[in-house]
N, C-alpha and C positions, 0 to 999 in steps of 0.2 A: 442697464441705468438708462437716465433720461437726462437730455439735453433739451433745453428751448420746449419743453411739451413733446418730447417725441422719442421713440426709443434709438439709442446708439446704432445698435447692430442694423438700423435701417439706412447708419450713414456708413458705411465700410471703411470709405475714403478717407474720413476723416479719423476714424482709429488708424488707418494705416500711416497718415503723415505725422499722427504724434508720435507713432512706435518707431518709424524711421528717423522723427528728430531726436529723439530721445538714445538711439543707437549713434546717431551721428555727435550727440554730446558726451557719451559715454567714450566715444573714440577719443575725443578731445582731450578728455581726462587722463585715460589712460595710454593713450598713444601705441595701439599694436598693429603689427605687421599684418599686412592684408591676408597672407597664407594664413595665418593664424586663426583669423574668423572666418575665413573658407572653411578651414578643417573643423570650425565647430558649426558653423552655418548647416551645413550637409547633413550631419545625422540629426541636428536638431528638426531641419525642414520634415526629413522624413521621418520622424518621431509625430512630426504637429498632423502631417498627411493622414501618417497611418492611425491616428488615433481621433483626429479631427477636434483637437483639443483647441479652443479659441486662446487661452494663455499661451499655449507653446507656439503658435502661428504668430501672435504679436511679437514675442520673443524672437522669432525666426526673423521677423521685418526688420528688428531694433538691430540685430544683429547684422542683417543685410546693408542697414546705415550706416553701422560701425565697419563693414570691411569696403563700403562705397567711400567715405571720409578717409581712410586708413589709406586705400589706393591710390585717394589724389595726393595724398601728402608723402607718398613713395614715388611708386612706379610712374602714376601719373603725372610727373612732375617735369618726364623727358630726361633729357640725356645732356642738356648743357653745366649739368654741375661738373663735367668732367672740364671744363674751363673755366671752374671759378677761379678768381685774383690773378687771372693771366689775360692780356692784351692779346685782344681778338679785332676780326673785321666780321660783323653779323650781317647775313641777308634775309630777310624778311619780308613780311609784308604788314604796314602798319594797321592795327585792327581796333585802334581809338581815337577817338579825332584831337589831335593836338590840341594842347592847353596851354598859354602865355602863363608862367610862373611871376611872382612878384621880383623874381631876382634877376630875372630875364630870358631864364632860360625856357624852351618848348619841351614840355613831357608829352609823351606817346607810348602805346604798348606794342612792341614788334611779336608776331609769331614768326620764330626762326625757320628757315628753311635749312642754311647751311650757316657753318661757325670754320673759317680759316678753309674754307673749300670743302669743307667735308659735311657732310648730311647731318643737320641738327633738329632737335625737336625741342617745343619749350617755348616759352613767352618771357621775353625781357621787358621792363620799363626803362626806356631810355630818356636821358633828358639832353636834350643838344644845343650848344650854346654855339650861336652864330651861323650863317646861312638861312636859306628859307627854308620854313617849316613845311614838311611833306603834307600830302592830302590824307585822309582817311581811304584806305583800299592800296594805297600806292606802294610801289616795294622798294626798298631802301637799303643800302650797304652803311652801318653805322661802323665806327670803329672807338673803341675805347677796352677799359677793363672791366671784366664782369664780375660784381661783387654781390654779396647777399644784401638785401635792405636791412635797413638801421630797424631795429626794435623801439619801444618808446623808450624816449628819453629822461620820462620820470614815472613815477606810479603812477597809474591812472590817464598818464599821456596819451598822445596820437601816437600808435602803433603801427609805423608804416610796413612794417614786416608783416603784420595782421592784415592789414587793409591790403595790400596788394596779393597775399595768400588766396583771399576769397575772389579774387580775379584768377587765379592758377598762376601768379606770376610771384616766382622765387629768386629772381636776380635782377640786377640793376646795371647800367651802363651809363657812362658820366662821356658823352661825346661831342665832336667840332660837327663841324656841317656834314650832313649825311648824304651821302651820292644818292639822286632820285633815279631810278630805274624802270619808271613806266607802272603800266598796272600790276597789281599783286594777285595774290589767291584769295580774293572775297566773291561771293557770290553777287550775281547781278541783282537781285534783289536788295541786299543790303545797301548796296552800292547806290542804287536809285532811289533808298528809303533816305539816306544821307543826306544825297545830294538834294532832294525836295527838301528836305529841312534845311537846311542852307540856303537855297534859293528863296525862299518862303522868308528867312531871316533877312535875308538882303532887302526884300520887300518893304518888311516894318521899318527897316533902319533908312528907306526913302520917303517913307510915308511920315515917321514919326522922327520926332527929337531923341537922342542919344538913350536919355534916361527912360522917356516914355516907351521906346523902341524894348529896350534891354526887359522892362516890367511886362511888357507884353510876350516878349519872348517864354521869359518864365511862367506865365499864365495858361500858354497854349502849348509849349514844348517841354516846360523842365528845363529850360537854359538859364543858369543863374553866373555864367562867368563873367560879363559885363553889368550884372546888377549893382546900383550903386549900395554903396554902405550904410549910408541912412535910411535908405528903403528897406533892407534886408533888417535893420537892425528892428525899424518901426513894425515889421511882420513878425518877428520874432517876440517884440515885447507886447503885442496885441493878441499872441497866440495862435496867428493865422499862417504861418508861415509854410503849413503844410499844403496853402494854394498853389506856391510856386514849386511843387512836387509833383508831377503828371501822375495820375490814380486812376480810380474807377470813375469820378466823374468826367473826366477828359475822355474816356474810353466809351463811355455812354454819351456823351456828347456825339462822338463821330455813329456809333452804333444806330443809336435811336432815328437821326434825321435820314439815315442811308435805308434802315426797314422799312419807314414810312415811303419813301419814294420808292422804292421796291415794291412795295404793296401797293400802292397808285398806278405802278405799272401792270399791274395784273398779277405780279408773281404769287406764288404761294408761299405757305410759309416755310417749306423746305427747301424750296429753290431759292425764295431769299438770304435764308440763312447760309444756304450753301455759298452765294454770292457775297454775305457780310464776312464771313471767314478771313479772306487774302486781306480786306479791307481792315480788319482789325490787326491782323501779323503785320503790315504794311505800317500801320500807325505805330506799335510797339517800337519796330527799328526807325522809323521818323524820329521819334522822341528819345532815343538812345538807349532804349532797352534797363532802364533804371529798375531796380528792385520793385519799386511800388507798381509799376506800370506792368511789369510783367505779371506780377498776380492779379492786376486787374485785366489786364489783356487776355491771361489765359483763361480766367474763369468767364470771361463773355465766351471765348472759343467755344471751351466747354460745354455753354449752355446752349449756344447756337448747334454745336454738335448734338446734343441732345435733342433739337427741335428735329435735324437732319432724322435722326434714326428715331424722331416718335417715343422719346422717352418724356417722363413726367420730370419736371423741373424742383429743385432740392439747393438752396441757396448754402446751406452748411456743408452738405458733401460736395458740392461743387468747391466750395474754399478748400476742402480738403483735399479733393483731387487736385487742383491747381498747385497748393502748396507742396504735395508729394512730387508732382511731376518735377516742378522746381528743383526739390532738394536734392531727387535721383540724378537731375543734371549737371547742379551747379550745388553741390552740398554745402559749399561754404556761404551760401547766401542765409544759412540758419544762423551766423554771427553778423551779419550786414544789419545796421540799426533801421535802415531804411524798410528792409522785407518786414522784420519786425513789426514795426510801427504798423505798417500796410495789412498786415495778418490781424491784429489785435485788434485795430479800429473797426475793420470789415467784422471779424468775429464777432467784437460790442455790438456795433447794429444790430447785427443778426441776432444775437440773445437777448439784448436789453433793452433796444429801442420800444418794440410793442410793449412791455408791460412798463416802462417809465412813462409811456404816452396814454396809457390808460390810468395811469396815477395823474398825470398833470391835468389832462381834457378837462375834466368835471370839475376840478378846482378851478382853472382857470375861466369854465364857462360861467361858475357864478359871479365871476368879476369882470367878464367882458362881453358885451352882446355881439350877436350876429357869427360869422365865420372866422375872424381871429383866432378864437382859443384854439380851433382846429390845425390850422397852419402854424401857428404858434407853439403848440404842445408838439407838433410832428418834428420841427427844427430844432427844438430845443432837446426832444428827447433822443434823435440821433445824434446831435453833439455830446450831451451827456453818456450816451451809451457807448461813444468811440471813447471819450476822454477816459472812461469808467476803465476801458483796459489799457490804452495806453499810457494814462500819467504815470503807472510804476515805472514803466521802461523810460519815459522820458526823465525824469527826477535821477533815477539811477544815471544816465549818461550827463546830463547838464546840472542838476539841482536847482533848477529854476521851475517855479510854478508859477502860472498868471490866472489870476481870479476872474478875471474879465475875459477869459477866454469862450466861455461860452454865449455868452451876450455878443460879443465881438464875432465870432462864427456866425450867427443870427442874423446879422446885420451885413456882413461882409459876404457871407457865400450867396444870397440872392442878386447883390449888385453884380459878383462876379459871374454868377452864372447866365446873367443876361450879355454882361460884355464881352467873355470869350465866345460865344457863339457868333457873335456880331464881328470880332475880331478874324474868326478864323475865316468865316465868310467872304469877308472884304479882304483878307490877303490871299486867298484863294481865287477870287476873282481877278486880283492884282497878278497873278501870273498871267492871266489869258487876255487881260484887259486892262493894261497899265493906269489910263486914264481915271480908271474907277478907284484907286487908291485914294485921290483927295477924299473921299467919303470917311474912309479911315484916319486920314489928318486932320479933318475938321472935327468929326464927333469923337474919334477914338482918343485923340489927346486931351479932351477936354473929360471926356471918362475916366480915363488914367489919371489925370492931376485930381478928380475929385475922389478917385480908390485911394491915392497917397494920403491927401489930404483926413481922410477919413481915418484911414490907419493910423495915422500919427497922432490924429486926436484920442484916439480908443488908448494907444501906446503910452500916451501922457497923463493919463490918469493916476492917481496917486495910487502907488502900490498894483498897478497895472503886472507888474511881473518882481515874485518875492524870491529871492535865493534863501532857498531852505536847508542848500546841503544835500549832497547826493544821496541818494537811497540805499543802504545796503542791501544786498539780495535775499538776506532772510527778510527783512522788513517787506520786499517787493512779493515774495511767496508769501508773505502772510496776509497782505492786501488781497492776492488772488483767494487766496482759502476763505478769506472774510467774505469776498465777492460772491465766490460758489457758493458758500452756506447761505446768504442770503436770497441769492436769485435762483438755484437749482434745489428743488425738492429732495433728488437723491443724495446730493450732498449733506442734508441735515440727518440723513438715514446712517450715514459713515459710523459716526461716534456709538450709537445704540449697537450697531455690528461689534464694532471694537470691545464695546461693555460686555457684549455676550460671549466673546473670544476669551477677554479676561476671565469671566465665569468658570466658563469651561478650563482654563488653566488651574483656576483655583480648588475646581472639584478632582481634577487630576494631580495636583499635590497635595490636596488631603487624601485620596486614596494611596499616595505613596508613602503616606507618613508624614510626621510632624519635622522629623530632621529634614527629609527633602526639601520641605516648606522653608525651613530657614535657613538651608543652604542658598535655595532661590533666591529667598529676599537678600540675603544677605551680597551674594554674587550682584544681584542688582543693585544694590546701594552703591557697594564698590564701584560698578562702573559708570552710573551716574555721576558719584561724585569726580572719578578722575577723568570723564571726559567733560564734565563743566569744568575744571582745572584746567586741561589740554587744551579746548575748543576757547577758553577765553582769555583775550591778553591781561594781563595786569593791569588793574585803574590805577598803578602810582608808577605805570613805565613813562619815560623820559622818552623824546623823539627829537634825534638831531639830523635834520635832512641838508646836505650839500647837493643844490640844485644843479642839474645838468643844464646850465645857461649858455653854453660856449667859452667863449674865453672872458672870463670873467668870474665874480661871485656871487652868491645869494645862499644865504644859510638859513635856517628856520631853526629854531629852538621852541617846540614844544611840549610845554611841563606840563606835569599833572594838576587838575582842577582847570583847564580850560585856560592858562597861561599861554602866552605866545610871544617871543621876539623874533625878530628878522634882522639879519645882519647881513646888509648890500641885497641891490635888487637887480642886478645884472646890468649886462650893456643895451646900448642902443646906436643904432646906426643906419645909414642909408645904404640901400643896395647900390651896383654899379649904373650907368645910364640905362634910362627906360626901366631901372628896379623900383622897388616899393622900401619900405622901411621895417627894420624889427625891433621890435620894443621887449625884451626879457620880460620887465615887469607885468605887462600885459599877454604877452602871448605864453608866458611860464611861470611867475611865479603866483599872481593872482589866479590861476585856473587851479593852481595845486592848493592853494590854501584853501579854497572853496571846496576843492575835492575833498579834504580831510575835515571839514569841519572848522576852520578856523575862521569866524566871523569878528575878531578885533585882535589889535596887536599891542601889548604892554608898552613893549618898546621896540622903534625902529633905527636901528644904528646904521649912519653911513659912515664907514670907517675912513674914509678921504675921497677928496673930488675927483678921482677917476673915472673917466664915463663907463669903463667896463664894472664898476659897482654902483655908481649913481644913477645910471641911464633910465633905468626901470623904474626909480623911485617913486615919481611922478603919477605913474599911473597906481602903484599900490598906495599911494596917498589917496588918490580920489577914489579907491575903491574900497578900502576898509577903515574902519575908524582906528585912529594912532592914540594912544595913551601920550608918549612923548618922543622925540626925535633927540638922538645924542650924532652930535660931528663932532670931529678931527678940528674943524675950524671954521666959524661961523663967515669967513671972508674967503672965498674964491670966485676966478674967475669963469670955470668950466662952465658953459651954459646949461647943463643939464642941473648940476649942482645946484647953480642960482636958482634954475625953474623950481627944483623941488623944495628949496628952503622957502620960495614964494608961495608955493603952492598949500605947504604945511603953515605959514604963518596965517593966509585966506582962509584956510580952513577952522585956525585957533588951536591948532597943537602947539604945544610948547617946543621949542629949542634950544639945547644947551650944547656945551662940551664938559665931557666928564674929566671926574677928575683922577690923576694917576694914585692908585690907589682905594680908591672910593669903591664901596661894595655894593652891590644893585641887587634887591630881590625879585624872583620869577616866582611867584606863589609862596609856599610854604617854607620849602625846604630845597629851592634851587636858587643858588647865590651866582651873581656874575661879578667878579672881581677883574676892575680896570687895571690893566697891565699899561697902556698907554691911550693918549699922548702924554710922551713926557712933560715934566716941568722942571727946568727951563725947557723948550722944544730944542730939539735938533736943527743945527745948521750946517750948510755947508758938506753935506753928504750927496751922494749919487741922486737921489731925491728926495728931498725933504719932505713932500707929501706922503710918501711912503714911510719913510722913518718916522712918522710923528702920527702915524695912522691909530685908530682904538684898536687896540688889543685886548680882547677878552681871554679870561681863564672862568669857564662855567663847571660848576663843581655841585653834583647831585650825589649826596649821602658818600659812597666809597669811590666814586667814579668821577673823573674830572676831564674836561675837554678842553685846550687849547686852542684858540679861535685866532691864528697869529697875523690877520690881514695881509697887508705887502712890506711886511717888516723887513727892513734891509739888516746886513750883516752889522752893520755899526750899532743899532737899536738892537738888535740880541745882544750882542757882546754888553751893552751898558743894563740890559735887565739881568744876564748871569752875574754881572760884579757888584749890582745891588742887591744881589742874595734873594732876589724875587722868589718866591715859591713858584717854579712853572712845571713839576711833576704834573703827566697827565697821560691819562689811558689813549686819548685820540688827539692827534697833532693835524689841525687843519693847515697844511703847509703854506707856508707863506709866498708871496708873490708867484702863485701858480706853477712854484717849481723852478724860479729861476737861479741860474748859479751865484748869485749875488744874494743870496740868503741860507738860511738853513745849514747852519754853519756844525762842527764836530762839537764845540763847548756848547753849543745851544743844544743840539740834541742830548747830550751827556747829561744835561740839567732835566730837561724833559722825559726822557725814556719813554718815549710812546711805544705803545703795544700795536696802535693801528694809525696809519698817514694817509689822509685824503688830498689829493691834489685836485682842483678846479680847474681844469685847461679845458681847452676848445681843440675838438681834433684837427692836424693839420694847420695849427696857428704859425703864422709867420716868426715868430720868437723862438721857436725851439725847446717850449715847455713841454714838460717837466726838462729839465737838465739832465744829461746823464749821468753828470757828478754829484747831482742832489740824490738822484735815484740810488746810486751807491751808497753815498753816506747812510741814507736812511735803510737799507739793506744791511748795511753794517750795523747800524743802532738795532737790529733785530724787529724793525719795524714791519708789519704786516702793509703793503703799499695799495691804496685804491684811488683811481683815478677816472673822475667824469668822461673824460673824451674814451675810455673804453669800458666803464661799467657803467655808465650811465649816472643817474641819479642815485647816490649812495647815503641810504638810510643807516642811522646808528641807533639801535634802543638798548635802553638799559633800564633795570629796576633799583638800579643805585649801587650794584653788586656785582651783577653780571652784565656782560657787553656782548651785543649780537650785531653784526655789519651785514648788510647785503646791497647788491647793485642791480638796479633795474635792467640792465644790459648784461649781466653775468658776475663773474665773481675772478680774482686773480687766481693764477695756476698753483694749488697747492694748499687755499682757502677750505676751510669745512663747508660742505653742503648745510643747506638749510635742513632743520630738523622735520620729520615727518608730518608736524602738526606745529603751528607756533606755539613756544613755551612749553614743548612736549617733555622736558627735562622734568618738569613738574608731574607729569603722568607716571613717570618711573618713580618719582621721589612718594606718589601716594601709596604705591603698592609696597 
């Protein structure tokens, strides 16, 4: 096979990396025990060695990748699982730099040495509240309960468990002030590297104002902890956020001047390379050893090692070797987006930059005189080549496309290429000659202000960033297949080879007789039909999603035909002293809507003015077009409710109070029956706002959902006495499971098969109340809770109902079928 014009067999490291990565992916899907992998690996490796079969050897390498990842997920986790859900005193070394969170906690990772005085092995993410934060490399004793990290709160949301697992962390601890016990078990090389970076950042803070110092720290070291949000948003909007992640350009910024100085000092190629290797390793640890700098730094080390050994350079093989070594050491990197983007960008430049430049340069030369066509085509080719392979990953992760990205990179990268070496030189000089820092303060400040102005101007261009929705994995694979077809001659030969195989099969069928051919065709047609039906979700499915927004409500009704209604938007609140702000609309609701492709809301229902229901409403209204807003009352004093209504009116969105008994349509077959607010309104109850909330019964064909907002018992009794049709397959339990709601008579009228409770974990109200859980159980309802099961998604075709939780399911609930809607597979046969 040929890649980039050269045979792949000349790049064994590239094949090794691909095979090893495929093995890790397979192990993540199948989750085998490492002993099983080893049992298969040994005979397969022996067979490959005996026959010298390339395919068998690659299979053995893939199996080795599966064994490595399986080991990391099981035996490689250490022995801390024995203390799960127990309060322990953990002694260990801080192996990550402490980070201040919005809620005032300081988080860091501890490599355990002992737990409760007994030897322990493993890594724990500690969240410390109060006291002085320990330093990197310091030994600490922290006391708290060891628990598994939380999985994603909603489908496609941030998965803390997976994120920490990539760092070999499988337990977390909430701790008070930790006892600091002096230096820990960290090698001096890493300790010095981290201390040096902290000292360099201190020099930056002395020389520059806070905003400019944070930006320069991001450009030099990839530090983004103190970067102003408006600057970060501008870099994202212009498509140049990657400049704030240390990668190949930063490594080259260190290696090239160093090699030049060593050559000027009279050293030969091998001696200079030998001295440059420790400098690169030091720079990797100095910048925090992120996946992108690990990849770039290891590639540089391998190139320098080749110079020492006198080997010929090959960039593709070097990339493969770097990726393979990193995955062998830390297989979880394969699932890290930073690692994926770094490898994809480098591969794109190596494979496609040359052909793109060859196509661009003559065309630009006809339009522009002199040298501009040469450097312009080189810059555009590198940007477009990297973006060609990076874009599917970025669209899959974020769903945002930046049309101005290539031009923004062309303008910003040369500017940064001049600014960064100047900044690094002056900050290094400032370590030894502090008065020299004034140069950075004078010239650097103006250059950084100019950079921010340039990036914000690019980000403000109309349609600079377009929300196109997250790219499904199948589309991403199709993108790469089309790219391979266009760029790699060998890929274009694959269809011909497949056609030749099909012709051979046809000849074999003819030789076996017409009956065999007919049976084969019948089996193929049946398989194709059944798999098509099994893999494709029905186009007429309705989804009701109860989002995990903590102690609050946010419910999405996604109807067939791209119609959608949102009922409430979750809470908004300030953290304690020194903390930040949480807005469920911006943090949870809007990202989920974008992830599943909701671009417009037909209806936005604010059931009542309480902050746990309307806190995130303003963010939703500003993010998506809304057809109309329904409220329980247009008059309320709650600040978030007032702000949401003002935002709606400013955007020209109609706001009205629905009438009891009114029926609203959401598409062709979905009806929303308004059960409240009652007319006349209820007065003198425990909470008139709750009693008069907007309650809805959603009906789709033969399936009904009852969204009971925060109805109080008096409102429930009123509905029963008036003879309202309340029967529903799914009940969104009122008022988060409060004991003052969900009475026996109400449940007898509803008779739910499933009950979904939206409540925050450890909330101070004791929701859901034990009495409510008991009443629901006696009514025969299967109970789903957002505090335990995460975001709860109910899917129905109008006849059958299936419920899933992003973080698990209740005991005894039926498991997920092998494939989505796989009942149809059996029906076909």
